[in-house]
C-alpha positions as CSV (number, residue, x, y, z in Angstrom):
1,X,15.8,86.9,-15.9
2,X,16.7,86.1,-19.1
3,X,19.8,87.8,-20.0
4,X,21.0,87.6,-23.5
5,X,24.1,86.8,-22.9
6,X,26.5,84.0,-24.9
7,X,26.9,81.0,-23.2
8,X,29.1,78.0,-23.8
9,X,29.1,74.2,-22.7
10,X,30.4,70.6,-23.6
11,X,27.2,68.7,-25.0
12,X,28.2,65.6,-25.3
13,X,29.3,62.9,-22.3
14,X,32.6,64.0,-20.2
15,X,35.2,60.8,-21.3
16,X,37.6,59.5,-24.2
17,X,35.7,59.5,-27.4
18,X,35.7,59.5,-30.8
19,X,33.9,62.7,-31.2
20,X,32.5,65.7,-28.9
21,X,30.5,68.9,-29.3
22,X,31.1,71.9,-27.6
23,X,28.2,74.5,-28.4
24,X,27.9,77.7,-28.0
25,X,24.5,79.8,-28.5
26,X,23.9,83.8,-28.0
27,X,24.4,87.3,-29.6
28,X,28.3,86.6,-29.4
29,X,28.3,83.1,-31.2
30,X,29.5,84.0,-34.5
31,X,32.2,86.3,-33.2
32,X,34.0,83.8,-31.1
33,X,34.2,81.1,-33.4
34,X,35.6,83.2,-35.8
35,X,38.3,84.3,-33.5
36,X,39.1,80.5,-32.7
37,X,38.7,79.2,-36.1
38,X,40.5,79.0,-39.3
39,X,39.1,77.7,-42.2
40,X,41.1,74.8,-44.5
41,X,40.0,76.5,-47.2
42,X,42.1,79.1,-48.5
43,X,39.6,81.6,-50.5
44,X,36.9,81.1,-48.3
45,X,36.1,83.5,-45.4
46,X,35.5,83.7,-41.5
47,X,32.1,84.6,-42.5
48,X,30.0,81.2,-41.6
49,X,27.3,80.3,-44.0
50,X,24.6,78.9,-41.8
51,X,23.8,75.3,-41.6
52,X,26.1,74.5,-43.1
53,X,28.8,72.4,-41.9
54,X,33.0,74.5,-42.3
55,X,36.2,72.1,-42.1
56,X,39.0,74.0,-40.7
57,X,41.4,74.0,-37.2
58,X,41.2,75.6,-34.0
59,X,43.8,77.3,-33.0
60,X,44.6,79.7,-29.4
61,X,44.3,83.2,-31.2
62,X,47.1,84.4,-28.6
63,X,49.7,82.1,-29.7
64,X,48.9,81.2,-33.4
65,X,49.3,77.7,-31.8
66,X,46.4,74.9,-33.6
67,X,45.1,72.5,-31.6
68,X,42.4,70.2,-33.4
69,X,41.0,69.9,-36.8
70,X,37.6,70.3,-36.5
71,X,34.3,70.5,-37.9
72,X,32.0,73.6,-37.8
73,X,28.1,74.1,-37.7
74,X,27.1,77.7,-37.7
75,X,22.9,78.3,-37.0
76,X,21.8,81.7,-37.4
77,X,19.2,83.1,-35.4
78,X,16.0,82.2,-34.8
79,X,16.5,78.4,-36.9
80,X,18.4,76.8,-34.1
81,X,17.7,75.1,-31.1
82,X,18.3,77.5,-28.9
83,X,16.7,80.3,-31.1
84,X,19.8,82.1,-31.4
85,X,23.2,82.3,-32.7
86,X,24.3,78.8,-32.0
87,X,27.8,77.6,-32.8
88,X,28.8,73.9,-32.4
89,X,31.7,72.5,-33.3
90,X,33.0,69.0,-33.4
91,X,36.4,68.0,-32.4
92,X,38.2,65.0,-31.7
93,X,36.6,63.3,-27.7
94,X,40.0,63.6,-25.9
95,X,39.3,65.4,-22.7
96,X,42.0,68.0,-23.0
97,X,41.1,68.5,-26.4
98,X,38.0,69.1,-25.1
99,X,38.6,71.4,-22.4
100,X,41.2,73.3,-24.3
101,X,38.6,74.4,-27.3
102,X,36.1,75.1,-24.1
103,X,38.8,77.7,-22.5
104,X,39.2,79.4,-25.6
105,X,35.7,80.2,-26.0
106,X,35.1,81.0,-22.9
107,X,38.2,83.2,-23.2
108,X,36.6,85.2,-26.0
109,X,33.9,86.2,-23.7
110,X,31.5,83.4,-23.2
111,X,29.8,81.9,-19.9
112,X,30.0,78.9,-18.7
113,X,26.4,77.3,-19.3
114,X,24.3,76.3,-16.5
115,X,22.5,73.1,-16.4
116,X,20.0,73.1,-19.1
117,X,20.3,76.8,-19.8
118,X,20.1,75.5,-23.9
119,X,16.7,74.3,-24.2
120,X,15.6,76.7,-21.0
121,X,16.4,79.5,-23.5
122,X,14.8,77.5,-26.4
123,X,11.7,77.5,-24.1
124,X,12.2,81.6,-23.7
125,X,12.7,82.2,-27.4
126,X,9.6,80.3,-28.1
127,X,11.4,77.1,-29.8
128,X,9.5,74.8,-27.6
129,X,6.9,74.8,-25.3
130,X,7.5,73.7,-21.4
131,X,5.8,70.2,-22.1
132,X,7.9,69.7,-25.0
133,X,11.3,71.1,-23.3
134,X,10.4,68.3,-20.5
135,X,9.7,65.9,-23.1
136,X,14.2,66.6,-24.2
137,X,14.9,66.3,-20.7
138,X,12.4,62.3,-20.6
139,X,14.0,61.5,-24.2
140,X,17.8,62.0,-22.7
141,X,16.7,59.4,-19.6
142,X,14.5,57.1,-21.8
143,X,15.9,53.4,-21.1
144,X,13.6,51.6,-23.0
145,X,12.2,51.6,-26.5
146,X,8.8,52.8,-25.3
147,X,10.2,55.2,-23.4
148,X,12.0,57.1,-25.7
149,X,8.9,56.5,-27.9
150,X,6.5,58.7,-25.5
151,X,9.5,61.2,-24.8
152,X,9.8,61.5,-28.2
153,X,5.7,62.1,-28.9
154,X,6.0,64.7,-25.7
155,X,9.3,66.6,-27.8
156,X,6.8,66.5,-30.9
157,X,3.7,68.5,-29.6
158,X,1.8,65.6,-28.4
159,X,0.7,66.4,-24.7
160,X,1.4,70.0,-25.7
161,X,-1.3,70.0,-28.5
162,X,-4.4,67.9,-26.5
163,X,-3.7,70.9,-23.5
164,X,-4.4,72.7,-25.9
165,X,-8.1,71.4,-27.5
166,X,-8.6,70.6,-23.4
167,X,-7.8,75.0,-22.7
168,X,-9.9,75.9,-26.2
169,X,-13.2,73.8,-24.8
170,X,-13.0,75.4,-21.3
171,X,-12.4,79.4,-22.8
172,X,-15.5,78.2,-24.4
173,X,-17.4,77.5,-21.8
174,X,-15.7,80.9,-20.1
175,X,-17.1,82.3,-23.0
176,X,-21.0,81.3,-22.0
177,X,-20.2,82.3,-18.4
178,X,-18.8,86.0,-18.8
179,X,-21.6,86.3,-20.9
180,X,-24.2,85.1,-18.7
181,X,-22.6,87.7,-16.4
182,X,-22.2,90.8,-18.0
183,X,-25.7,90.1,-19.9
184,X,-27.7,89.2,-17.1
185,X,-30.8,90.3,-18.4
186,X,-30.8,88.2,-21.4
187,X,-31.0,85.0,-19.5
188,X,-28.2,83.2,-21.0
189,X,-27.4,81.1,-18.1
190,X,-30.7,79.2,-17.8
191,X,-30.9,78.9,-21.9
192,X,-27.4,76.7,-21.4
193,X,-26.9,75.2,-18.1
194,X,-27.7,72.0,-19.4
195,X,-25.0,72.0,-22.2
196,X,-22.8,74.1,-20.8
197,X,-22.9,71.2,-17.5
198,X,-22.0,68.7,-20.4
199,X,-19.0,70.6,-21.6
200,X,-17.8,70.4,-18.2
201,X,-18.3,67.1,-17.9
202,X,-16.4,66.0,-20.9
203,X,-13.4,68.1,-20.4
204,X,-13.8,66.4,-16.4
205,X,-13.7,62.5,-18.2
206,X,-11.2,64.1,-20.6
207,X,-8.8,65.1,-17.7
208,X,-9.5,61.9,-15.6
209,X,-7.9,60.0,-18.8
210,X,-4.8,61.9,-18.7
211,X,-4.9,61.7,-14.8
212,X,-4.9,58.0,-15.6
213,X,-2.4,57.2,-18.0
214,X,0.5,58.8,-15.7
215,X,-0.1,55.6,-13.8
216,X,0.7,53.9,-17.0
217,X,3.9,56.3,-17.9
218,X,5.0,55.7,-14.4
219,X,5.9,52.3,-14.9
220,X,7.4,52.9,-18.4
221,X,9.5,55.4,-17.3
222,X,10.7,53.6,-14.4
223,X,9.5,50.3,-15.0
224,X,8.3,47.6,-12.4
225,X,10.0,46.3,-9.3
226,X,10.0,42.5,-9.1
227,X,11.5,40.8,-6.1
228,X,12.4,37.2,-6.8
229,X,12.0,35.1,-3.4
230,X,12.2,31.9,-2.1
231,X,14.0,29.8,0.5
232,X,17.1,28.5,0.2
233,X,18.2,26.5,-3.0
234,X,15.1,26.5,-5.0
235,X,17.1,28.6,-8.0
236,X,16.1,31.9,-7.3
237,X,19.8,33.4,-8.9
238,X,19.6,30.7,-11.6
239,X,16.5,32.3,-12.7
240,X,17.9,35.6,-12.3
241,X,21.0,34.3,-14.5
242,X,18.5,33.1,-17.0
243,X,16.1,35.9,-17.3
244,X,19.2,38.2,-18.4
245,X,21.1,35.8,-20.5
246,X,24.5,36.0,-18.6
247,X,25.8,34.9,-15.3
248,X,25.8,37.5,-12.9
249,X,24.3,36.1,-9.2
250,X,27.1,32.9,-8.1
251,X,25.4,29.6,-8.2
252,X,26.5,26.9,-5.7
253,X,25.0,23.7,-4.0
254,X,25.8,25.4,-0.6
255,X,22.4,27.3,1.3
256,X,22.9,30.8,1.5
257,X,25.1,31.9,-0.8
258,X,23.3,35.1,-1.6
259,X,23.8,37.1,2.0
260,X,22.3,40.1,0.2
261,X,20.1,41.0,-2.6
262,X,21.7,41.5,-6.9
263,X,19.8,44.4,-8.5
264,X,19.5,44.4,-12.4
265,X,17.1,45.3,-15.3
266,X,15.4,43.3,-18.1
267,X,14.1,44.3,-20.7
268,X,10.0,43.3,-21.5
269,X,9.3,43.9,-25.2
270,X,10.3,47.4,-24.7
271,X,9.3,47.6,-20.9
272,X,12.0,48.2,-18.2
273,X,11.7,46.4,-15.1
274,X,14.4,45.9,-12.2
275,X,14.5,42.6,-10.7
276,X,15.7,41.7,-7.0
277,X,17.4,38.7,-6.5
278,X,17.1,38.3,-2.4
279,X,18.5,36.0,0.4
280,X,16.8,32.9,0.7
281,X,14.3,32.2,3.4
282,X,15.4,29.9,5.6
283,X,13.2,30.3,9.6
284,X,15.5,30.2,12.3
285,X,18.4,32.0,10.5
286,X,20.9,33.7,12.8
287,X,24.4,36.0,12.2
288,X,24.5,37.4,8.8
289,X,22.1,35.1,7.2
290,X,19.6,37.1,9.3
291,X,20.1,40.3,8.2
292,X,20.1,39.1,4.4
293,X,17.1,37.9,5.4
294,X,15.7,41.1,6.8
295,X,16.4,42.8,3.7
296,X,15.2,40.3,1.9
297,X,11.8,41.4,3.3
298,X,12.6,45.1,3.2
299,X,12.9,44.8,-0.4
300,X,9.7,43.1,-0.8
301,X,7.4,46.3,1.0
302,X,9.6,48.3,-1.5
303,X,8.1,46.1,-5.0
304,X,5.7,46.3,-7.5
305,X,5.5,42.5,-8.0
306,X,6.8,39.1,-6.4
307,X,8.1,35.8,-8.0
308,X,8.1,33.3,-5.6
309,X,10.1,30.5,-6.6
310,X,9.6,26.7,-5.5
311,X,11.8,23.8,-6.2
312,X,9.2,21.7,-8.1
313,X,11.1,18.6,-8.0
314,X,10.2,18.4,-4.0
315,X,6.9,19.1,-2.4
316,X,5.9,22.4,-0.8
317,X,7.9,22.5,2.8
318,X,7.1,24.5,5.5
319,X,9.6,27.3,4.8
320,X,7.9,27.8,1.3
321,X,4.2,27.7,2.8
322,X,5.8,30.3,5.8
323,X,6.9,32.5,2.7
324,X,3.4,32.1,0.2
325,X,1.8,33.2,3.6
326,X,3.5,36.2,4.2
327,X,3.1,37.7,0.9
328,X,-0.7,37.2,0.5
329,X,-1.0,40.9,0.2
330,X,1.2,41.0,-2.7
331,X,0.5,40.3,-6.4
332,X,2.7,38.3,-8.3
333,X,3.5,34.9,-10.1
334,X,4.5,31.5,-8.8
335,X,7.2,30.1,-10.2
336,X,8.0,26.5,-10.5
337,X,11.6,26.0,-10.7
338,X,13.5,22.7,-12.1
339,X,11.0,21.6,-14.4
340,X,13.6,19.3,-16.0
341,X,13.5,16.8,-13.2
342,X,10.6,14.5,-11.8
343,X,7.8,16.5,-10.4
344,X,6.3,16.6,-7.0
345,X,5.0,20.1,-6.3
346,X,0.9,20.3,-6.0
347,X,-0.6,23.2,-6.8
348,X,-3.2,22.5,-4.0
349,X,-0.6,23.8,-1.4
350,X,-1.2,27.2,-2.6
351,X,-4.0,28.7,-0.8
352,X,-5.5,32.0,0.0
353,X,-5.0,34.8,-2.6
354,X,-1.7,33.1,-4.1
355,X,-4.2,30.4,-5.8
356,X,-5.6,33.5,-7.9
357,X,-1.8,34.1,-9.0
358,X,-0.3,31.9,-11.9
359,X,2.0,29.3,-11.8
360,X,4.6,29.1,-14.4
361,X,6.9,25.7,-15.2
362,X,10.9,26.7,-15.6
363,X,13.9,25.3,-16.2
364,X,16.3,28.0,-15.0
365,X,19.1,25.3,-15.3
366,X,17.8,24.7,-19.1
367,X,16.3,27.8,-19.9
368,X,13.1,26.0,-20.5
369,X,9.4,28.4,-20.0
370,X,11.7,31.8,-19.9
371,X,9.2,33.3,-22.9
372,X,6.0,32.1,-20.9
373,X,7.2,34.1,-18.0
374,X,8.4,37.2,-19.2
375,X,5.0,37.2,-21.2
376,X,3.6,36.5,-18.1
377,X,5.5,39.1,-16.2
378,X,4.5,42.1,-18.4
379,X,0.7,40.9,-19.0
380,X,0.6,40.9,-14.6
381,X,2.2,43.8,-13.8
382,X,2.8,46.3,-16.9
383,X,-0.7,45.4,-19.2
384,X,-2.8,44.8,-16.3
385,X,-4.8,48.2,-16.4
386,X,-5.8,49.4,-19.5
387,X,-5.3,49.4,-23.2
388,X,-2.3,51.7,-23.9
389,X,-3.5,55.5,-24.2
390,X,-2.7,57.6,-27.3
391,X,-1.0,60.3,-24.7
392,X,0.7,59.1,-22.0
393,X,1.0,61.6,-18.8
394,X,5.0,60.9,-17.2
395,X,5.8,63.8,-14.9
396,X,5.0,64.3,-11.6
397,X,4.5,67.9,-12.4
398,X,2.0,67.4,-15.0
399,X,0.2,65.0,-13.2
400,X,-0.3,67.6,-9.8
401,X,-1.4,70.6,-12.7
402,X,-4.4,68.4,-14.1
403,X,-5.5,67.1,-10.4
404,X,-5.8,71.2,-9.6
405,X,-7.5,71.3,-13.3
406,X,-10.2,68.9,-12.2
407,X,-11.2,69.9,-8.7
408,X,-11.9,74.0,-10.2
409,X,-13.9,72.0,-12.6
410,X,-15.2,70.0,-10.2
411,X,-16.2,73.4,-8.4
412,X,-17.4,74.4,-11.7
413,X,-19.8,71.9,-12.1
414,X,-21.1,71.7,-8.7
415,X,-21.7,75.8,-8.9
416,X,-23.6,75.2,-12.8
417,X,-25.3,72.6,-11.7
418,X,-27.3,73.8,-7.9
419,X,-27.8,77.1,-9.9
420,X,-25.3,79.3,-7.8
421,X,-23.9,82.9,-9.3
422,X,-22.0,82.3,-12.4
423,X,-19.6,84.1,-10.7
424,X,-18.6,81.7,-8.9
425,X,-18.4,79.2,-11.9
426,X,-16.2,81.8,-13.9
427,X,-13.3,82.1,-11.2
428,X,-12.7,78.5,-11.0
429,X,-13.1,78.1,-14.5
430,X,-10.0,80.4,-14.7
431,X,-8.4,78.4,-11.9
432,X,-8.7,75.0,-14.4
433,X,-7.5,77.4,-17.1
434,X,-4.1,78.5,-15.6
435,X,-3.7,74.8,-14.2
436,X,-3.5,73.5,-17.7
437,X,-1.1,76.5,-18.9
438,X,1.3,75.8,-16.7
439,X,2.1,72.2,-18.1
440,X,2.8,74.1,-21.4
441,X,4.4,77.1,-19.8
442,X,2.0,80.0,-20.6
443,X,1.5,80.9,-16.9
444,X,4.9,79.8,-14.7
445,X,7.3,81.8,-12.8
446,X,11.7,81.7,-12.1
447,X,11.7,79.5,-9.4
448,X,9.3,76.6,-11.7
449,X,11.8,77.3,-14.4
450,X,14.9,77.4,-12.1
451,X,13.7,73.8,-10.7
452,X,12.6,72.3,-14.0
453,X,15.9,73.3,-15.7
454,X,18.1,72.0,-13.2
455,X,17.5,68.3,-13.6
456,X,18.8,68.9,-17.1
457,X,23.0,68.1,-18.0
458,X,25.0,70.6,-18.7
459,X,25.7,71.5,-22.5
460,X,21.5,70.3,-22.8
C-alpha cells in the first residue's frame, strides 16, 4: 500500500567523498528543507524556486548551529523523479556531516526510506513503468559499456514500447475473437480464421525473438565464465596477468605455485568475462595440491568455456592429453603458450571434439598474440549465437512472463486451427495479455513490487 508520507535517505555511496546527496521526497519535503536551510542571499525568501540550485547552509533549528555549506535543489511535483515534491541537499561528503543532515531531516518528520522506495514511488506515480524502473537498477549495476547501454535503453522505454506494440496486436486479435463470440450469426470466426492464425503466429515469433535475446543479455549482464586450465608450468598465471595487464597471479618456475583458483574480470570490447586461473592439473598429486586440483575440476564444471594452455616449446605430454580428454563436452580454445621459443607442439595431438576448437599461439611473457586471443574469446563465447538484437531482455522476470505469454498464444493457435469454440481462445488471449502487462506493471501485486524494489540500494 502506498502511504503518501515524506521519506529521506542518502543517495550517494557510503564513506568519505567530495560531495554527498541527501534526498527527501513527499508532501512535507519543502517544509522540512525550509526548517534546516538558510539561504546565503539575504533578500531571498525561504520559498524555493523549482528546478534551481540554492546556495546556503544547513543548521540545527533547535540550536542554530551551522553544520555545512550546501547546495539545495527543489523539484516541485509532478516534475521530479518520484512525481512528488523532492529536495536534494548536496553537502560535503564527510560521513559525520551526511549523518547530521539526514538526522535533522528525520527529526522534522521524515521517515527513513526503504530500499528502492524513491524509484517505487516513481513507478506508483506514473513517472516510470515497471520495466523502466527495473532499468534503473540495471543501470546502477551495469559493469560494462554494453550493459549500461542496454539498461539505458530499457530505462528510456525501449522494451516497454515493444511490449506495448505486442499488446496492441494481441488486443486486436482478441477484439476479433470477442466479436465472433458476441455475433455468432455473422460467422466472423470462419471469415477471419486464416488471418487470425497468421497474426497469432506473428505474435509468437516476435515473443520468441525476445525470449532468445535473454541468453545474449545474460552474457552482457553477468559476463562469460572462462576457466584457464593446464598442467603445472605451462604459463596459466602468466597468461592471466597478460590478459589483465597487471601482475595479479604469482609466477614462479616452481610447479604447483597456484594451489587455489584466482578470479578476475577482463573487458572484451565492452563485455565482461570472468577468468579463473586454476591450480595445475598433475596426475598423482596428493595433499594440498590434490585439494587445489579438485577445485580446478569444480571450476571447469561451472564455467561457460575453457582455455586449455599448453607449452608450445614441448611436445604434448600425458597430462596435457589427460586434460584435453577430460573436457570433450565443453567448448573452448587451445592456447599454445611460449610462442617466443622454438616450437615442438603438434596440432595432431589435439583430437576428438577439441580438434574443432580454435588454436591460438601466444607468448604470455612477451605479450604476443593477446589481441587475437581476446578477439577469439569474444567471438567464441559471446558472438557465437546471432546478430545482436535491437531490444535485449536481461531480466529473468521478463523472460518468464514472455514464456507464459508464448504458451498462452500457442494454445490460442491450436484452438483456432482445430476449430474449437472461440471462448477458449479468448481465455488464453486474456492470459497472454496479462503476462505481457506484468512486464510493464499494468498488472501486478504488492508482493511482486516489494521483491523487485528490495533489490535497490537505499536512496534510489
